[in-house]
MMTF fields as JSON, N, C-alpha, C and O atoms, coordinates in Angstrom:
{
  "mmtfVersion": "1.0.0",
  "mmtfProducer": "UNKNOWN",
  "numBonds": 475,
  "numAtoms": 476,
  "numGroups": 119,
  "numChains": 1,
  "numModels": 1,
  "chainsPerModel": [1],
  "groupsPerChain": [119],
  "chainIdList": ["A"],
  "bondAtomList": [4, 2, 8, 6, 12, 10, 16, 14, 20, 18, 24, 22, 28, 26, 32, 30, 36, 34, 40, 38, 44, 42, 48, 46, 52, 50, 56, 54, 60, 58, 64, 62, 68, 66, 72, 70, 76, 74, 80, 78, 84, 82, 88, 86, 92, 90, 96, 94, 100, 98, 104, 102, 108, 106, 112, 110, 116, 114, 120, 118, 124, 122, 128, 126, 132, 130, 136, 134, 140, 138, 144, 142, 148, 146, 152, 150, 156, 154, 160, 158, 164, 162, 168, 166, 172, 170, 176, 174, 180, 178, 184, 182, 188, 186, 192, 190, 196, 194, 200, 198, 204, 202, 208, 206, 212, 210, 216, 214, 220, 218, 224, 222, 228, 226, 232, 230, 236, 234, 240, 238, 244, 242, 248, 246, 252, 250, 256, 254, 260, 258, 264, 262, 268, 266, 272, 270, 276, 274, 280, 278, 284, 282, 288, 286, 292, 290, 296, 294, 300, 298, 304, 302, 308, 306, 312, 310, 316, 314, 320, 318, 324, 322, 328, 326, 332, 330, 336, 334, 340, 338, 344, 342, 348, 346, 352, 350, 356, 354, 360, 358, 364, 362, 368, 366, 372, 370, 376, 374, 380, 378, 384, 382, 388, 386, 392, 390, 396, 394, 400, 398, 404, 402, 408, 406, 412, 410, 416, 414, 420, 418, 424, 422, 428, 426, 432, 430, 436, 434, 440, 438, 444, 442, 448, 446, 452, 450, 456, 454, 460, 458, 464, 462, 468, 466, 472, 470],
  "bondOrderList": [1, 1, 1, 1, 1, 1, 1, 1, 1, 1, 1, 1, 1, 1, 1, 1, 1, 1, 1, 1, 1, 1, 1, 1, 1, 1, 1, 1, 1, 1, 1, 1, 1, 1, 1, 1, 1, 1, 1, 1, 1, 1, 1, 1, 1, 1, 1, 1, 1, 1, 1, 1, 1, 1, 1, 1, 1, 1, 1, 1, 1, 1, 1, 1, 1, 1, 1, 1, 1, 1, 1, 1, 1, 1, 1, 1, 1, 1, 1, 1, 1, 1, 1, 1, 1, 1, 1, 1, 1, 1, 1, 1, 1, 1, 1, 1, 1, 1, 1, 1, 1, 1, 1, 1, 1, 1, 1, 1, 1, 1, 1, 1, 1, 1, 1, 1, 1, 1],
  "groupList": [{"groupName": "MET", "atomNameList": ["N", "CA", "C", "O"], "elementList": ["N", "C", "C", "O"], "formalChargeList": [0, 0, 0, 0], "bondAtomList": [1, 0, 2, 1, 3, 2], "bondOrderList": [1, 1, 2], "singleLetterCode": "M", "chemCompType": "L-PEPTIDE LINKING"}, {"groupName": "SER", "atomNameList": ["N", "CA", "C", "O"], "elementList": ["N", "C", "C", "O"], "formalChargeList": [0, 0, 0, 0], "bondAtomList": [1, 0, 2, 1, 3, 2], "bondOrderList": [1, 1, 2], "singleLetterCode": "S", "chemCompType": "L-PEPTIDE LINKING"}, {"groupName": "THR", "atomNameList": ["N", "CA", "C", "O"], "elementList": ["N", "C", "C", "O"], "formalChargeList": [0, 0, 0, 0], "bondAtomList": [1, 0, 2, 1, 3, 2], "bondOrderList": [1, 1, 2], "singleLetterCode": "T", "chemCompType": "L-PEPTIDE LINKING"}, {"groupName": "ASN", "atomNameList": ["N", "CA", "C", "O"], "elementList": ["N", "C", "C", "O"], "formalChargeList": [0, 0, 0, 0], "bondAtomList": [1, 0, 2, 1, 3, 2], "bondOrderList": [1, 1, 2], "singleLetterCode": "N", "chemCompType": "L-PEPTIDE LINKING"}, {"groupName": "GLU", "atomNameList": ["N", "CA", "C", "O"], "elementList": ["N", "C", "C", "O"], "formalChargeList": [0, 0, 0, 0], "bondAtomList": [1, 0, 2, 1, 3, 2], "bondOrderList": [1, 1, 2], "singleLetterCode": "E", "chemCompType": "L-PEPTIDE LINKING"}, {"groupName": "LEU", "atomNameList": ["N", "CA", "C", "O"], "elementList": ["N", "C", "C", "O"], "formalChargeList": [0, 0, 0, 0], "bondAtomList": [1, 0, 2, 1, 3, 2], "bondOrderList": [1, 1, 2], "singleLetterCode": "L", "chemCompType": "L-PEPTIDE LINKING"}, {"groupName": "ASP", "atomNameList": ["N", "CA", "C", "O"], "elementList": ["N", "C", "C", "O"], "formalChargeList": [0, 0, 0, 0], "bondAtomList": [1, 0, 2, 1, 3, 2], "bondOrderList": [1, 1, 2], "singleLetterCode": "D", "chemCompType": "L-PEPTIDE LINKING"}, {"groupName": "ALA", "atomNameList": ["N", "CA", "C", "O"], "elementList": ["N", "C", "C", "O"], "formalChargeList": [0, 0, 0, 0], "bondAtomList": [1, 0, 2, 1, 3, 2], "bondOrderList": [1, 1, 2], "singleLetterCode": "A", "chemCompType": "L-PEPTIDE LINKING"}, {"groupName": "GLN", "atomNameList": ["N", "CA", "C", "O"], "elementList": ["N", "C", "C", "O"], "formalChargeList": [0, 0, 0, 0], "bondAtomList": [1, 0, 2, 1, 3, 2], "bondOrderList": [1, 1, 2], "singleLetterCode": "Q", "chemCompType": "L-PEPTIDE LINKING"}, {"groupName": "ILE", "atomNameList": ["N", "CA", "C", "O"], "elementList": ["N", "C", "C", "O"], "formalChargeList": [0, 0, 0, 0], "bondAtomList": [1, 0, 2, 1, 3, 2], "bondOrderList": [1, 1, 2], "singleLetterCode": "I", "chemCompType": "L-PEPTIDE LINKING"}, {"groupName": "ARG", "atomNameList": ["N", "CA", "C", "O"], "elementList": ["N", "C", "C", "O"], "formalChargeList": [0, 0, 0, 0], "bondAtomList": [1, 0, 2, 1, 3, 2], "bondOrderList": [1, 1, 2], "singleLetterCode": "R", "chemCompType": "L-PEPTIDE LINKING"}, {"groupName": "LYS", "atomNameList": ["N", "CA", "C", "O"], "elementList": ["N", "C", "C", "O"], "formalChargeList": [0, 0, 0, 0], "bondAtomList": [1, 0, 2, 1, 3, 2], "bondOrderList": [1, 1, 2], "singleLetterCode": "K", "chemCompType": "L-PEPTIDE LINKING"}, {"groupName": "TYR", "atomNameList": ["N", "CA", "C", "O"], "elementList": ["N", "C", "C", "O"], "formalChargeList": [0, 0, 0, 0], "bondAtomList": [1, 0, 2, 1, 3, 2], "bondOrderList": [1, 1, 2], "singleLetterCode": "Y", "chemCompType": "L-PEPTIDE LINKING"}, {"groupName": "PRO", "atomNameList": ["N", "CA", "C", "O"], "elementList": ["N", "C", "C", "O"], "formalChargeList": [0, 0, 0, 0], "bondAtomList": [1, 0, 2, 1, 3, 2], "bondOrderList": [1, 1, 2], "singleLetterCode": "P", "chemCompType": "L-PEPTIDE LINKING"}, {"groupName": "GLY", "atomNameList": ["N", "CA", "C", "O"], "elementList": ["N", "C", "C", "O"], "formalChargeList": [0, 0, 0, 0], "bondAtomList": [1, 0, 2, 1, 3, 2], "bondOrderList": [1, 1, 2], "singleLetterCode": "G", "chemCompType": "PEPTIDE LINKING"}, {"groupName": "TRP", "atomNameList": ["N", "CA", "C", "O"], "elementList": ["N", "C", "C", "O"], "formalChargeList": [0, 0, 0, 0], "bondAtomList": [1, 0, 2, 1, 3, 2], "bondOrderList": [1, 1, 2], "singleLetterCode": "W", "chemCompType": "L-PEPTIDE LINKING"}, {"groupName": "CYS", "atomNameList": ["N", "CA", "C", "O"], "elementList": ["N", "C", "C", "O"], "formalChargeList": [0, 0, 0, 0], "bondAtomList": [1, 0, 2, 1, 3, 2], "bondOrderList": [1, 1, 2], "singleLetterCode": "C", "chemCompType": "L-PEPTIDE LINKING"}, {"groupName": "VAL", "atomNameList": ["N", "CA", "C", "O"], "elementList": ["N", "C", "C", "O"], "formalChargeList": [0, 0, 0, 0], "bondAtomList": [1, 0, 2, 1, 3, 2], "bondOrderList": [1, 1, 2], "singleLetterCode": "V", "chemCompType": "L-PEPTIDE LINKING"}, {"groupName": "PHE", "atomNameList": ["N", "CA", "C", "O"], "elementList": ["N", "C", "C", "O"], "formalChargeList": [0, 0, 0, 0], "bondAtomList": [1, 0, 2, 1, 3, 2], "bondOrderList": [1, 1, 2], "singleLetterCode": "F", "chemCompType": "L-PEPTIDE LINKING"}, {"groupName": "HIS", "atomNameList": ["N", "CA", "C", "O"], "elementList": ["N", "C", "C", "O"], "formalChargeList": [0, 0, 0, 0], "bondAtomList": [1, 0, 2, 1, 3, 2], "bondOrderList": [1, 1, 2], "singleLetterCode": "H", "chemCompType": "L-PEPTIDE LINKING"}],
  "groupTypeList": [0, 1, 2, 1, 3, 4, 5, 5, 6, 6, 7, 3, 8, 9, 2, 9, 10, 10, 5, 9, 4, 11, 12, 5, 1, 13, 8, 14, 4, 13, 5, 3, 2, 9, 15, 4, 7, 16, 17, 2, 7, 8, 10, 9, 14, 3, 10, 12, 14, 17, 13, 7, 6, 7, 17, 2, 12, 10, 12, 4, 18, 2, 19, 13, 6, 5, 14, 18, 1, 18, 1, 7, 10, 7, 17, 15, 10, 5, 14, 10, 5, 0, 8, 13, 5, 14, 17, 19, 2, 17, 9, 4, 6, 12, 4, 6, 2, 14, 14, 19, 14, 14, 6, 1, 7, 17, 5, 5, 17, 17, 3, 6, 15, 5, 10, 1, 5, 13, 17],
  "groupIdList": [1, 2, 3, 4, 5, 6, 7, 8, 9, 10, 11, 12, 13, 14, 15, 16, 17, 18, 19, 20, 21, 22, 23, 24, 25, 26, 27, 28, 29, 30, 31, 32, 33, 34, 35, 36, 37, 38, 39, 40, 41, 42, 43, 44, 45, 46, 47, 48, 49, 50, 51, 52, 53, 54, 55, 56, 57, 58, 59, 60, 61, 62, 63, 64, 65, 66, 67, 68, 69, 70, 71, 72, 73, 74, 75, 76, 77, 78, 79, 80, 81, 82, 83, 84, 85, 86, 87, 88, 89, 90, 91, 92, 93, 94, 95, 96, 97, 98, 99, 100, 101, 102, 103, 104, 105, 106, 107, 108, 109, 110, 111, 112, 113, 114, 115, 116, 117, 118, 119],
  "secStructList": [7, 7, 2, 2, 2, 2, 2, 2, 2, 2, 2, 2, 2, 2, 2, 2, 2, 2, 2, 2, 2, 2, 2, 7, 7, 6, 6, 1, 7, 1, 3, 3, 3, 3, 6, 6, 3, 3, 3, 3, 3, 3, 3, 3, 7, 7, 7, 6, 6, 7, 7, 6, 6, 3, 3, 3, 3, 3, 3, 3, 3, 3, 3, 6, 6, 6, 6, 3, 3, 3, 3, 3, 3, 3, 3, 3, 3, 1, 1, 1, 5, 7, 1, 7, 2, 2, 2, 2, 3, 3, 3, 3, 3, 3, 3, 3, 7, 1, 7, 1, 1, 1, 6, 6, 6, 2, 2, 2, 2, 2, 2, 2, 2, 2, 2, 2, 1, 7, 7],
  "xCoordList": [16.553, 15.898, 14.898, 14.157, 14.846, 13.829, 12.532, 12.431, 11.439, 10.085, 9.908, 9.296, 10.468, 10.355, 11.109, 10.541, 12.061, 12.779, 12.123, 11.974, 11.717, 10.861, 9.557, 9.133, 8.846, 7.854, 8.412, 7.821, 9.635, 10.049, 10.252, 9.837, 10.958, 11.316, 10.01, 9.938, 9.113, 7.788, 7.256, 6.843, 7.202, 6.598, 7.525, 7.058, 9.002, 9.89, 9.529, 9.47, 9.29, 9.281, 7.873, 7.847, 6.788, 5.533, 5.681, 5.071, 6.459, 6.563, 7.642, 7.479, 8.636, 9.624, 8.847, 9.156, 7.849, 7.173, 6.415, 6.43, 5.813, 5.015, 6.077, 5.804, 7.126, 7.881, 8.705, 9.061, 8.874, 9.534, 8.297, 8.529, 7.306, 6.209, 5.929, 5.689, 5.888, 5.491, 6.598, 6.28, 7.839, 8.95, 9.981, 10.851, 10.116, 11.187, 10.571, 9.527, 11.146, 10.573, 11.798, 12.891, 11.471, 12.752, 12.912, 14.018, 12.038, 12.346, 12.977, 13.319, 13.191, 13.612, 15.09, 15.718, 15.651, 17.246, 17.934, 17.347, 19.139, 19.72, 20.287, 20.753, 20.185, 20.819, 19.663, 19.339, 19.18, 18.01, 18.491, 19.318, 17.694, 17.759, 16.296, 15.491, 16.042, 14.699, 14.841, 15.436, 14.307, 14.226, 15.571, 15.715, 16.44, 18.093, 18.807, 19.971, 18.15, 18.725, 19.135, 18.358, 20.446, 20.921, 20.509, 20.965, 19.668, 19.237, 19.719, 19.306, 20.666, 21.115, 20.445, 20.167, 19.968, 19.166, 20.2, 20.92, 20.072, 20.993, 20.058, 19.414, 20.093, 19.281, 20.204, 21.417, 19.488, 20.227, 19.621, 18.41, 20.176, 19.487, 18.52, 18.558, 17.407, 16.205, 16.603, 17.376, 15.825, 16.028, 15.242, 14.581, 15.403, 14.741, 13.243, 12.737, 12.561, 11.168, 10.424, 9.205, 11.342, 10.843, 10.78, 11.737, 9.516, 9.134, 10.286, 10.869, 10.447, 11.507, 11.224, 12.119, 9.841, 9.5, 9.388, 8.828, 9.998, 9.9, 11.649, 12.567, 11.775, 12.824, 13.14, 12.276, 14.255, 14.606, 15.731, 16.749, 15.531, 16.299, 16.776, 15.991, 17.81, 18.395, 18.707, 19.492, 17.965, 18.129, 18.647, 18.207, 19.846, 20.603, 20.38, 20.748, 19.724, 19.561, 20.592, 20.975, 21.157, 22.032, 21.809, 21.516, 21.911, 21.324, 22.457, 22.536, 23.505, 24.515, 24.233, 24.897, 23.14, 23.177, 22.498, 22.685, 21.529, 20.944, 21.884, 21.752, 22.745, 23.68, 23.284, 23.602, 22.609, 22.077, 22.246, 22.412, 22.197, 22.058, 21.351, 21.561, 20.685, 19.813, 19.774, 19.862, 19.636, 19.343, 18.012, 17.527, 17.432, 16.155, 16.05, 16.784, 15.275, 15.246, 13.703, 12.767, 13.559, 12.124, 12.067, 13.011, 11.033, 10.836, 9.555, 8.447, 9.99, 8.861, 8.38, 9.183, 7.145, 6.495, 5.339, 4.282, 5.489, 4.135, 4.008, 2.871, 4.996, 5.054, 4.475, 4.008, 4.479, 3.994, 4.701, 5.181, 4.995, 5.667, 5.025, 3.819, 5.739, 5.293, 4.813, 5.459, 3.587, 2.979, 3.496, 3.777, 3.73, 3.373, 4.555, 5.717, 4.002, 4.969, 6.076, 7.282, 5.5, 6.306, 7.291, 8.348, 7.411, 8.314, 9.312, 10.527, 8.671, 9.558, 9.963, 10.753, 9.444, 9.882, 10.202, 9.313, 11.564, 11.834, 13.35, 14.292, 13.385, 14.683, 15.571, 15.158, 16.714, 17.593, 18.518, 18.812, 19.056, 19.928, 19.883, 19.375, 20.392, 20.548, 22.043, 22.805, 22.551, 23.807, 23.87, 23.375, 24.613, 24.687, 25.81, 26.917, 25.871, 26.861, 27.143, 28.067, 26.216, 26.226, 26.452, 26.19, 26.958, 27.228, 25.977, 25.89, 24.895, 23.619, 23.82, 22.842, 24.895, 24.895, 24.635, 24.24, 24.846, 24.653, 23.808, 23.117, 23.545, 22.787, 21.23, 20.322, 21.076, 19.678, 19.155, 17.971, 20.122, 19.644, 19.341, 18.466, 19.871, 19.567, 18.174, 17.809, 17.245, 16.082, 15.109, 14.188, 15.372, 14.501, 14.768, 13.922, 15.891, 16.306, 15.685, 15.114, 15.836, 15.116, 13.617, 12.878, 13.248, 11.652, 11.155, 10.064, 11.956, 11.656, 11.657, 10.659, 12.689, 12.85, 11.619, 10.943, 11.37, 10.398, 9.069, 8.387, 8.698, 7.49, 7.094, 5.959, 8.493, 8.363, 8.015, 7.746, 8.021, 7.79, 6.375, 5.633, 6.041, 4.569, 4.32, 4.201, 4.199, 3.904, 2.609, 2.207],
  "yCoordList": [-72.928, -71.441, -71.605, -72.589, -70.647, -70.478, -70.088, -69.702, -70.253, -70.113, -68.68, -68.527, -67.573, -66.115, -66.027, -65.338, -66.485, -66.318, -67.087, -66.508, -68.241, -68.799, -68.136, -68.28, -67.329, -66.413, -65.237, -64.815, -64.741, -63.386, -63.86, -63.212, -65.101, -65.66, -65.941, -65.432, -66.459, -66.723, -65.314, -65.17, -64.438, -62.912, -62.28, -61.493, -62.666, -62.167, -62.79, -62.123, -64.108, -64.983, -64.286, -63.811, -64.246, -63.681, -62.118, -61.752, -61.341, -59.965, -60.069, -59.313, -60.821, -60.881, -61.227, -60.676, -62.157, -62.62, -61.376, -61.178, -60.657, -59.603, -58.446, -57.985, -58.113, -57.373, -57.608, -56.724, -59.013, -59.488, -59.307, -58.816, -59.69, -59.691, -58.433, -58.244, -57.417, -56.1, -55.04, -54.079, -55.323, -54.611, -55.157, -54.373, -56.527, -57.031, -58.077, -58.692, -58.19, -59.081, -59.536, -58.97, -60.549, -61.13, -60.045, -59.993, -59.234, -58.348, -57.169, -56.258, -57.041, -55.701, -55.648, -56.415, -54.753, -54.306, -55.478, -56.059, -55.713, -56.637, -56.026, -56.696, -54.764, -53.907, -52.807, -51.896, -52.985, -51.887, -51.556, -52.166, -50.284, -49.89, -49.654, -48.918, -50.272, -50.391, -49.935, -50.639, -48.784, -48.144, -48.231, -48.624, -47.819, -47.819, -49.058, -49.15, -50.006, -51.3, -51.738, -51.636, -52.216, -52.467, -53.71, -54.528, -54.303, -55.432, -55.897, -55.385, -56.943, -57.688, -58.664, -59.458, -59.028, -60.048, -60.791, -60.255, -62.112, -62.848, -64.173, -64.809, -64.467, -65.755, -66.77, -66.708, -67.873, -69.159, -70.402, -70.333, -71.56, -72.617, -73.14, -73.156, -73.686, -74.128, -75.582, -76.474, -75.464, -76.611, -77.809, -77.583, -79.113, -80.137, -79.98, -79.581, -80.412, -80.417, -78.92, -78.771, -77.969, -76.666, -76.837, -77.2, -76.513, -76.742, -75.928, -74.936, -76.39, -75.876, -74.42, -73.605, -74.142, -72.761, -71.653, -70.566, -72.096, -71.233, -70.823, -71.533, -69.531, -69.023, -68.769, -68.163, -69.052, -68.882, -67.727, -67.821, -66.721, -65.768, -65.729, -66.037, -65.433, -65.077, -63.528, -62.85, -63.076, -61.611, -61.63, -62.224, -60.746, -60.39, -58.889, -57.925, -58.786, -57.531, -57.289, -58.146, -55.947, -55.416, -53.985, -53.098, -53.743, -52.573, -52.128, -52.502, -51.167, -50.879, -50.108, -50.289, -49.184, -48.385, -48.921, -48.484, -50.104, -50.88, -51.99, -52.521, -52.4, -53.481, -55.097, -55.999, -55.29, -56.612, -56.824, -55.902, -58.19, -58.569, -60.068, -60.894, -60.274, -61.571, -61.901, -61.036, -63.218, -63.811, -64.348, -64.861, -64.147, -64.606, -65.455, -65.077, -66.544, -67.241, -67.103, -67.327, -66.827, -66.899, -67.586, -67.488, -68.225, -68.907, -68.133, -67.947, -67.766, -66.992, -68.02, -68.718, -68.062, -68.601, -68.01, -67.867, -67.658, -66.868, -65.633, -65.182, -64.961, -63.703, -63.533, -62.45, -64.651, -64.678, -65.392, -66.38, -65.209, -66.301, -67.338, -67.281, -68.604, -69.904, -70.496, -70.498, -70.955, -71.554, -72.857, -73.464, -73.565, -72.689, -72.006, -72.361, -70.7, -69.646, -70.095, -69.919, -70.694, -71.158, -71.905, -71.735, -72.771, -73.618, -72.78, -72.759, -72.107, -71.497, -69.828, -69.231, -69.288, -67.959, -67.922, -67.854, -67.968, -68.188, -67.319, -67.349, -66.626, -66.212, -67.424, -68.366, -67.426, -68.407, -68.429, -69.428, -67.129, -66.883, -65.489, -64.661, -65.227, -63.891, -63.578, -64.518, -62.243, -62.079, -60.747, -59.712, -60.914, -59.691, -58.728, -59.199, -57.668, -56.835, -55.751, -54.957, -55.718, -54.564, -54.638, -53.724, -55.782, -55.853, -55.984, -55.619, -56.633, -56.946, -58.13, -58.56, -58.769, -60.102, -61.361, -62.391, -61.288, -62.651, -62.723, -61.71, -63.757, -63.81, -63.893, -63.351, -64.683, -64.765, -63.422, -63.101, -62.629, -61.337, -60.558, -59.71, -60.632, -59.76, -59.872, -59.027, -61.015, -61.382, -60.317, -60.021, -59.654, -58.558, -57.054, -56.221, -57.025, -55.771, -55.867, -54.909, -57.063, -57.313, -57.252, -56.74, -57.681, -57.651, -56.284, -55.985, -55.383, -53.989, -53.431, -52.847, -53.567, -52.827, -53.365, -52.535, -54.598, -55.121, -54.412, -53.829, -54.453, -53.919, -52.396, -51.92, -51.653, -50.198, -50.071, -48.958, -51.159, -50.945, -51.114, -51.908, -50.318, -50.305, -51.359, -51.207, -52.643, -53.913, -54.624, -55.638],
  "zCoordList": [60.572, 60.705, 61.693, 61.714, 62.54, 63.598, 62.926, 61.761, 63.901, 63.426, 62.845, 61.787, 63.565, 63.303, 61.968, 61.12, 61.68, 60.537, 59.49, 58.415, 59.597, 58.497, 58.069, 56.922, 59.091, 58.784, 57.901, 56.907, 58.375, 57.687, 56.154, 55.193, 56.066, 54.579, 54.012, 52.893, 54.295, 53.601, 53.292, 52.141, 53.962, 53.653, 52.58, 51.757, 52.589, 51.648, 50.292, 49.26, 50.357, 48.975, 48.436, 47.3, 49.232, 48.467, 47.902, 46.898, 48.575, 48.005, 46.904, 45.946, 46.887, 45.851, 44.461, 43.404, 44.562, 43.531, 42.788, 41.573, 43.674, 43.27, 42.512, 41.404, 43.158, 42.877, 41.376, 40.596, 41.245, 40.036, 38.777, 37.673, 39.115, 38.11, 37.778, 36.585, 38.577, 38.201, 37.622, 36.922, 37.98, 37.657, 36.959, 36.577, 36.651, 36.173, 35.013, 35.234, 34.037, 33.046, 32.137, 32.122, 31.449, 30.514, 29.438, 28.901, 29.072, 27.907, 28.545, 27.79, 29.853, 30.327, 30.252, 29.523, 30.997, 31.044, 31.93, 32.842, 31.564, 32.48, 33.819, 34.741, 33.79, 34.964, 35.36, 34.597, 36.453, 36.819, 38.201, 38.879, 38.536, 39.871, 40.448, 39.877, 41.514, 41.98, 43.443, 44.259, 43.76, 45.105, 45.9, 47.058, 45.107, 45.67, 45.634, 46.025, 45.178, 45.23, 43.631, 42.682, 43.556, 42.219, 41.902, 42.7, 40.857, 40.29, 39.019, 37.979, 39.023, 37.866, 37.409, 38.307, 36.166, 35.759, 34.731, 33.889, 35.029, 34.161, 33.754, 34.589, 32.38, 31.955, 32.341, 32.144, 32.994, 33.327, 32.981, 32.772, 32.864, 32.401, 33.284, 34.515, 32.31, 33.141, 33.949, 33.598, 35.08, 36.107, 35.298, 34.285, 35.88, 35.507, 35.799, 36.848, 34.547, 34.709, 34.267, 34.182, 34.035, 33.437, 31.714, 31.03, 31.233, 29.729, 28.922, 29.359, 27.968, 26.964, 26.566, 26.342, 26.493, 25.981, 27.171, 27.029, 28.334, 29.55, 29.678, 29.267, 30.341, 30.658, 31.815, 32.448, 32.448, 33.968, 34.056, 33.371, 34.853, 35.298, 36.663, 37.561, 36.898, 38.157, 38.456, 37.793, 39.564, 39.838, 41.166, 42.151, 41.028, 42.097, 42.577, 41.906, 43.835, 44.41, 45.311, 46.108, 45.216, 46.101, 46.655, 45.853, 47.789, 48.438, 49.327, 50.497, 48.646, 49.47, 50.786, 51.806, 50.685, 51.938, 53.165, 54.301, 52.771, 53.743, 54.041, 55.144, 53.303, 53.789, 53.488, 54.264, 52.352, 52.078, 50.663, 49.864, 50.324, 49.011, 48.957, 49.845, 48.078, 48.067, 46.502, 45.63, 46.277, 44.713, 44.866, 45.875, 43.625, 43.376, 42.113, 41.2, 41.865, 40.682, 40.154, 40.922, 39.173, 38.602, 37.209, 36.426, 36.941, 35.655, 34.953, 35.456, 33.741, 32.869, 31.774, 31.155, 31.594, 30.61, 29.967, 30.581, 28.758, 28.123, 28.648, 28.785, 28.989, 29.606, 30.879, 31.233, 31.666, 33.211, 33.952, 33.397, 35.26, 35.885, 36.044, 36.281, 35.941, 35.905, 37.38, 38.428, 37.148, 38.347, 38.527, 37.494, 39.887, 41.021, 41.361, 41.168, 42.034, 42.225, 43.247, 43.076, 44.322, 45.462, 44.876, 45.483, 43.817, 43.268, 42.379, 42.574, 41.403, 40.221, 40.57, 39.839, 41.544, 41.833, 43.26, 44.109, 43.575, 44.96, 45.308, 44.516, 46.501, 47.098, 47.323, 47.999, 46.804, 47.016, 48.034, 48.69, 48.187, 49.56, 49.867, 49.111, 50.929, 51.721, 51.88, 52.107, 51.772, 52.294, 52.926, 52.48, 54.143, 55.093, 54.545, 54.806, 53.946, 53.562, 54.491, 54.317, 55.633, 56.444, 57.869, 58.651, 58.184, 59.716, 60.591, 61.763, 59.751, 60.908, 61.623, 62.235, 61.686, 62.548, 61.714, 62.261, 60.439, 59.781, 58.864, 58.751, 57.978, 57.007, 57.424, 56.793, 58.622, 59.096, 59.626, 59.521, 60.219, 60.689, 59.531, 59.71, 58.316, 57.31, 56.728, 55.91, 57.151, 56.629, 56.939, 56.178, 58.258, 58.681, 57.894, 57.569, 57.754, 56.884, 55.426, 54.905, 54.83, 53.467, 53.69, 52.849, 54.62, 55.005, 55.083, 54.597, 55.711, 55.869, 54.532, 54.11, 53.846, 52.471, 51.537, 50.93, 51.441, 50.521, 50.976, 50.134, 52.283, 52.675, 52.393, 52.385, 52.13, 51.88, 50.302, 49.849, 49.507, 48.068, 47.761, 48.338, 46.813, 46.14, 45.373, 44.157, 45.989, 45.093, 45.583, 45.014]
}
């Protein structure tokens, strides 16, 4: 990944943590629409080292109009995202569904969308 893509991914990682903590929770609906993106939440198994009283969710974000999808994993414990956030709440992959020129090109589209949100 190039330096500019790494910076975009870092910015996306920070913003997705804010979005998940503010608008999505384990007690929420399994299917949401957030600013024209469909978000599907699914509880998944905890990774090694995650305490038994924590729950892990995979969030699939799909925006058909902007032509992207990405998935993020978040670990919740005691009603909050588990620390350190950089380990336990992360975007795991991006997918170009709109002809942007590949998965790395979609980083900018996702970044533009995330920056437009009130998080």
